[in-house]
Every structure is written in structure tokens, then in C-alpha cells.
N, C-alpha and C positions, 0 to 999 in steps of 0.2 A: 167374096162369097164362093168359099171350097166346097161341094161337094164330096162326101166321102161313101164310097158305095158301103154298105151293111150287111154284113154276108152271117148266114145263119150258122151258129155254131157247130149243128149237129151232122150240117149235110152241103154246108157249102156254101148255100144256094142265093144267088141275090134276089131273090123276090120275096123280097120281104119289103112288109106296111108297117106302120105304129097303131097302135093297140093300144092307149090309152097308157093310166102311170097306174105303178103300185101308188100305197097310202103313205109313202115314205117321200114320195115326187119323183118316184125315175119314173122314165119314159121305158114302158114294154115295147115289145116290138113282137110281133108273128113273123111263121114261116110258113108262105106262101104255097110252097112242094109239097105235092102231096103226096109221093113214098115218104115227106118225112119222118121221123114216129115223135121229133121233139118241135112241140108247133111253136111256145112260148119263150122267151129269153130278152136277159136285158143284154146295154152297149157294153156296158160294164158293172162288174158284181163290188159293192164293198167289202163282202167279206170271198176270199179270195177259197176257202175250200166252193161254192157254191158256182164256180167256173166250171166248167167242162173243159176244160183245155188242163186248167190242173186235175180232175180227178181221173184225169187220163196219161197226167205224167206220173200220177200215185200209181196206175194201172200198169207202167209201162217200168217203174221204177223195182214193184213187187215179181215183174215177171221176169227181170235181172240179177234180184238176191238180196236187194236195201231189204233193210231194216226199218222198224216203224221210226225211230228217232233219227236216222239217216235220214230221211226221207221230208219228213218233218223239216227239220233245219233246212235242208237245199231250198224246197219249194217257201218254205217263213210260215208255218202254220203249224198249229198244235198236235201231235202225236195224237193225242186222243181222235181229232177229227182224223186224222189217216187211219185208226184204225177202224171207226166210225163208216167211214165211205167204203172199206175193203170189209167190211162185213155187209156193208148193203151190196154189195158187186155180188161178195158168194151168192147172196140171197137170190140174185135175180140171172 
């Protein structure tokens, strides 16, 4: 049996513990790093758009001048999802 160290997607801390299950049966994890702004996360996401890494890629590609349709094609998600994510980033 091989143990894989799980890292928090926000702060890359390995100080992570299991934190119950979502209703769909997926395992939740909690980051125990005090400085981390994101506490609860999943190890693997069903929908790509919920993954913080994909959101970061959307932001980076937008800054580099890519359009929403090009970003959607490259990441394999809907253009409406790209637009909604950008709107949420604009408000925060």
C-alpha cells in the first residue's frame, strides 16, 4: 500500500486531515494551516470548473489575452462557466 501526501490546493500545506463526506459520497479534507484562506476541499473534483487549479488557469489565460471561447476549448469546460468564473473573480 502506497500513501500519497495530499496537499491543500490553496497553500500547498501537507497539514491536512479527512473531514467527512459530501452527500454524493466524496471524501472531504480540511486544511489545518492557520494562514490558509480555504479550509475544506476535495482531492479530486467531478466538475473541472470547481477545481481551484482550473480557476487559476482561467485567470492566467485571461491576463494573457485569451478569449473565453479559447479558454473553454483549452480547458475542456463550457464558455459560460468561464464567463461566470471571471464575473466572480471580478467581484472579489
